[in-house]
MARMAR-567674 format. One line per 3 residues: for each residue x, y, z of C-alpha. Coordinates in steps of 0.5 Angstrom, whole numbers. Layout:
BEGIN
X/Y/Z; ...
% end
This chain:
BEGIN
181/40/-68; 187/44/-64; 185/50/-62
191/55/-62; 191/61/-57; 188/66/-61
182/61/-62; 181/60/-55; 181/67/-53
176/69/-58; 172/63/-56; 173/65/-48
170/72/-50; 164/69/-54; 163/64/-48
163/71/-43; 158/75/-48; 155/72/-54
153/79/-56; 160/82/-56; 161/86/-63
167/84/-67; 170/90/-66; 170/89/-58
172/82/-58; 178/84/-63; 180/89/-57
180/84/-52; 184/79/-56; 189/84/-59
187/82/-67; 184/86/-72; 176/86/-73
177/82/-80; 181/77/-76; 176/76/-71
171/75/-77; 175/70/-80; 176/66/-75
169/66/-72; 166/64/-79; 172/58/-79
170/56/-72; 162/56/-74; 164/52/-80
168/47/-76; 162/46/-71; 165/48/-65
161/54/-65; 154/51/-65; 150/57/-64
148/63/-60; 144/63/-54; 140/67/-49
140/65/-42; 133/66/-39; 131/65/-32
125/61/-34; 123/61/-26; 122/68/-26
116/67/-31; 113/62/-26; 116/55/-29
120/49/-26; 125/46/-29; 124/38/-30
129/33/-32; 128/26/-35; 134/21/-35
132/14/-40; 135/8/-43; 133/6/-49
131/-1/-50; 130/-5/-57; 131/2/-60
134/2/-67; 136/9/-71; 130/10/-74
126/9/-68; 131/13/-64; 130/19/-69
122/19/-68; 123/19/-60; 127/25/-61
123/28/-66; 117/27/-62; 121/31/-56
123/37/-61; 115/38/-62; 113/38/-55
112/46/-54; 115/46/-46; 121/42/-48
128/46/-48; 133/41/-48; 135/34/-51
142/30/-50; 144/23/-52; 149/20/-47
153/14/-45; 153/10/-38; 147/8/-34
143/12/-39; 142/13/-46; 138/20/-47
137/26/-42; 131/31/-44; 128/37/-40
122/40/-39; 119/47/-37; 113/47/-33
108/51/-29; 106/45/-24; 108/38/-23
101/36/-26; 103/39/-32; 109/36/-33
106/29/-31; 101/30/-37; 107/31/-42
111/25/-39; 105/20/-39; 103/22/-46
110/21/-48; 111/14/-44; 104/12/-47
107/13/-54; 114/10/-53; 114/7/-46
116/0/-49; 122/3/-51; 124/8/-45
126/5/-39; 129/6/-32; 127/13/-33
129/18/-27; 125/24/-26; 129/30/-23
126/37/-21; 132/42/-22; 131/47/-16
137/51/-18; 142/52/-24; 148/56/-25
152/56/-31; 160/58/-31; 165/61/-36
170/55/-40; 176/58/-36; 180/53/-38
180/56/-45; 186/61/-43; 188/58/-37
188/64/-33; 186/65/-26; 178/65/-26
176/73/-25; 170/75/-21; 164/73/-25
156/73/-23; 154/66/-26; 147/66/-30
142/62/-26; 135/59/-26; 131/57/-21
131/59/-13; 124/62/-11; 124/69/-15
119/74/-16; 115/72/-22; 115/77/-28
110/78/-33; 111/78/-40; 107/81/-46
107/78/-53; 112/83/-55; 117/81/-49
115/74/-51; 117/74/-59; 123/78/-57
126/72/-53; 123/67/-57; 127/70/-63
133/71/-59; 134/65/-55; 138/61/-60
140/67/-64; 143/71/-59; 147/76/-64
141/78/-68; 142/86/-69; 136/90/-66
135/93/-73; 134/86/-75; 129/84/-69
125/90/-70; 124/89/-78; 122/81/-76
117/84/-70; 115/90/-75; 116/95/-69
121/101/-68; 128/99/-66; 128/104/-60
122/100/-57; 126/93/-58; 132/96/-55
128/98/-49; 125/92/-48; 131/88/-49
135/93/-44; 128/92/-39; 129/84/-39
136/84/-37; 135/89/-32; 129/85/-29
134/79/-30; 129/75/-34; 135/75/-39
141/72/-35; 147/72/-40; 148/71/-48
153/66/-49; 156/61/-54; 154/54/-55
161/51/-56; 162/43/-58; 168/41/-54
168/34/-57; 170/38/-63; 177/40/-60
179/34/-57; 175/35/-50; 170/30/-47
164/33/-44; 162/29/-37; 155/30/-33
157/28/-26; 151/26/-21; 152/27/-14
149/23/-9; 150/27/-2; 149/27/5
149/31/11; 147/37/7; 146/44/10
146/51/7; 154/51/8; 155/45/5
151/47/-1; 155/54/-2; 161/51/-1
159/45/-7; 157/51/-11; 164/55/-10
168/49/-11; 165/48/-18; 165/56/-19
173/56/-18; 174/49/-22; 177/51/-29
174/45/-32; 167/45/-29; 162/49/-33
155/48/-30; 152/46/-23; 145/44/-22
142/42/-15; 136/37/-16; 131/34/-13
130/26/-14; 135/20/-14; 141/24/-14
142/31/-11; 147/35/-15; 150/35/-22
156/38/-25; 158/39/-32; 166/37/-33
170/38/-39; 177/35/-39; 182/32/-44
182/25/-42; 179/19/-37; 185/20/-33
183/27/-31; 176/25/-30; 178/20/-25
183/26/-21; 177/31/-22; 173/26/-18
178/24/-13; 179/31/-11; 171/32/-11
171/26/-6; 177/29/-2; 175/35/-1
167/34/1; 169/27/5; 162/28/10
158/31/4; 159/26/-2; 156/19/-1
157/17/-8; 159/20/-15; 157/17/-22
158/20/-29; 155/20/-36; 159/21/-42
156/27/-46; 156/25/-53; 151/30/-56
151/35/-50; 146/40/-53; 143/36/-59
137/41/-57; 137/47/-53; 132/52/-53
132/57/-47; 125/59/-49; 121/54/-53
114/56/-51; 114/61/-58; 117/56/-63
111/55/-67; 111/62/-68; 118/63/-68
118/59/-75; 113/64/-78; 117/70/-76
123/67/-79; 120/64/-85
% end
């Protein structure tokens, strides 16, 4: 499906703030509220808009992100689905993607210690280790998510990207905060009144708690999960092997990705490679051009670049998965 400029502008606004009202979006894109509603529902129906997510900096809650890259061995479609279903039921699992290239499957686990992560991984490999091979585990030290500036082809504006990672002061959540995050994690557009009804609390209390979590930077941003493949873009994950790294090179690399209209994610890692970037372009030729530009811009820093094709870039994405069992009871 091709997107016209009106759909692109709407997507750009939702990418920036998924909780913006239809009226606010209409004012920004110069369309009536009714037209905005119609176009958003059409984008949802065509599965370009997958869901509306609340980005949570779970490092502030004492968790570290771990990513596991695996290749399938002797796996048919049924067994593949069994493995995915097993992963979905892990309370700490926040991300699954199906990819092409040297790996077939990527998933993310949030854990409070490497011992907790290893226990989860060992349980998985004890059950499916004969079918998941060439496993690479990386620690995600910092992740920054950027806007899809290519949607409207405008010069990037000043923008503070949401992130998780670094070494923040640990914050404590009570049960109400935790339940709010759990429900909003994949339903960022839910109304405060609906949250209040589900949680059986006054709307003023819910509103105050949400604002406090925004102020404490536990909630980083409200964004939209967009499937770029459904409007003729292809998504790639670049794996960067680096050398001669220092703080200046690190900052320059984050800044380069931020300024590139087609790069929407930057992840600093500890493991087999040192950096990842998600790139959305229209063709394989553009991919090669972007890789060449990266190498030429950082000739002393980038030792090698590999890439994965993202077939299902967010088969599962749950920014706050820990309460998903309780969430089902709330939403029943």
